C-alpha positions as CSV (number, residue, x, y, z in Angstrom):
1,X,27.6,83.5,316.6
2,X,31.4,83.8,316.4
3,X,33.4,85.3,319.3
4,X,36.9,86.6,318.6
5,X,39.5,88.7,320.5
6,X,41.0,92.0,319.6
7,X,43.7,93.8,321.6
8,X,43.9,94.1,325.4
9,X,40.5,93.0,326.8
10,X,38.3,93.4,323.7
11,X,36.0,90.5,322.8
12,X,33.8,90.7,319.7
13,X,30.7,88.8,318.9
14,X,29.6,88.6,315.2
15,X,26.0,87.5,314.7
16,X,23.4,88.1,311.9
17,X,25.6,90.6,310.2
18,X,26.3,92.6,313.3
19,X,29.6,93.2,315.1
20,X,29.2,93.7,318.8
21,X,32.3,95.0,320.5
22,X,32.9,94.6,324.2
23,X,35.7,95.8,326.4
24,X,36.5,95.9,330.1
25,X,36.7,99.1,332.2
26,X,40.2,100.6,332.6
27,X,40.2,99.4,336.3
28,X,39.9,95.8,335.0
29,X,42.7,96.1,332.5
30,X,40.6,97.2,329.5
31,X,40.5,100.5,327.6
32,X,36.8,101.2,328.5
33,X,36.2,101.7,324.8
34,X,32.9,99.7,324.7
35,X,30.4,98.3,327.1
36,X,31.5,95.3,329.2
37,X,29.7,92.0,328.4
38,X,27.7,92.2,331.6
39,X,26.6,95.7,330.8
40,X,25.2,94.4,327.5
41,X,23.4,91.7,329.4
42,X,21.8,94.2,331.7
43,X,21.0,96.6,328.8
44,X,19.3,93.7,327.0
45,X,16.7,93.5,329.8
46,X,15.7,97.1,329.6
47,X,15.8,97.4,325.8
48,X,13.8,94.2,325.4
49,X,11.1,95.5,327.8
50,X,11.4,98.8,325.8
51,X,10.6,97.2,322.5
52,X,7.5,95.6,323.9
53,X,6.4,98.9,325.4
54,X,7.0,100.7,322.1
55,X,5.1,98.0,320.1
56,X,2.2,98.2,322.6
57,X,1.9,101.9,322.1
58,X,2.3,101.8,318.3
59,X,-0.4,99.1,318.0
60,X,-2.8,101.5,319.8
61,X,-1.7,104.7,318.1
62,X,-0.3,106.1,321.4
63,X,2.7,108.4,321.0
64,X,5.9,107.3,322.7
65,X,7.0,110.9,323.2
66,X,7.8,111.4,326.8
67,X,7.8,107.6,327.6
68,X,11.1,106.1,328.9
69,X,12.2,103.2,331.0
70,X,14.5,103.4,334.0
71,X,16.2,100.2,335.1
72,X,17.6,99.8,338.6
73,X,19.8,96.9,339.6
74,X,19.6,95.7,343.2
75,X,23.1,94.4,344.3
76,X,23.3,91.5,346.7
77,X,26.4,92.0,348.8
78,X,26.3,88.4,350.1
79,X,26.3,86.8,346.7
80,X,28.2,89.6,345.0
81,X,25.7,89.5,342.2
82,X,22.6,91.4,341.0
83,X,19.8,90.1,343.3
84,X,17.0,92.0,341.5
85,X,16.1,94.3,338.7
86,X,13.4,96.8,338.7
87,X,12.2,98.5,335.5
88,X,10.1,101.6,335.8
89,X,8.1,102.7,332.8
90,X,7.9,106.5,333.0
91,X,4.7,107.7,331.4
92,X,3.7,111.3,330.6
93,X,0.5,112.6,332.2
94,X,-1.2,112.3,328.8
95,X,-0.8,108.5,328.7
96,X,-4.3,106.9,328.8
97,X,-5.0,105.7,332.3
98,X,-6.8,102.6,331.0
99,X,-3.6,101.3,329.5
100,X,-1.3,101.8,332.5
101,X,-1.5,98.2,333.8
102,X,-1.6,96.8,330.3
103,X,1.7,98.5,329.4
104,X,3.3,96.7,332.3
105,X,2.0,93.4,331.0
106,X,3.5,94.2,327.6
107,X,6.9,94.9,329.1
108,X,6.7,91.6,331.0
109,X,6.5,89.7,327.7
110,X,10.2,90.5,327.2
111,X,11.9,87.4,325.7
112,X,15.1,88.1,327.7
113,X,13.2,88.0,331.0
114,X,11.3,84.8,329.9
115,X,14.7,83.2,329.2
116,X,16.0,84.1,332.7
117,X,12.9,82.6,334.3
118,X,13.3,79.5,332.2
119,X,17.1,79.4,331.9
120,X,18.5,77.4,329.0
121,X,21.0,74.7,329.7
122,X,24.5,76.1,329.1
123,X,27.4,73.9,328.1
124,X,31.0,74.9,327.3
125,X,33.2,72.5,325.4
126,X,36.5,72.6,323.5
127,X,37.2,71.6,319.9
128,X,40.7,71.4,318.4
129,X,40.9,72.3,314.7
130,X,43.9,72.1,312.5
131,X,45.1,75.4,311.1
């Protein structure tokens, strides 16, 4: 993954043929033209759970029409960080009752969540290259 800078507060990640643009909100000196990096982090939790829910339904021939996920972040004022995240899987009345607990189990298989519970070691270093 390569990270580059572009104008004001824009930071771009290029990875696997994709270009992911981030920006800061106007109040933080950016243009608000793209999600902030932390917003993408939070979105990765919900979208990761979502793909597991979608796959669960597809494997069982259950329509995903009317299914959505709602994610709520619980802010911890003391640490000034997110202290918890709750993801609600909103199901239509037609969703088979026998799968209601199982779809929660599927969402809990999310790889992003697993990495948070078993956080990788992170290291930042510098490297000087001649231009």
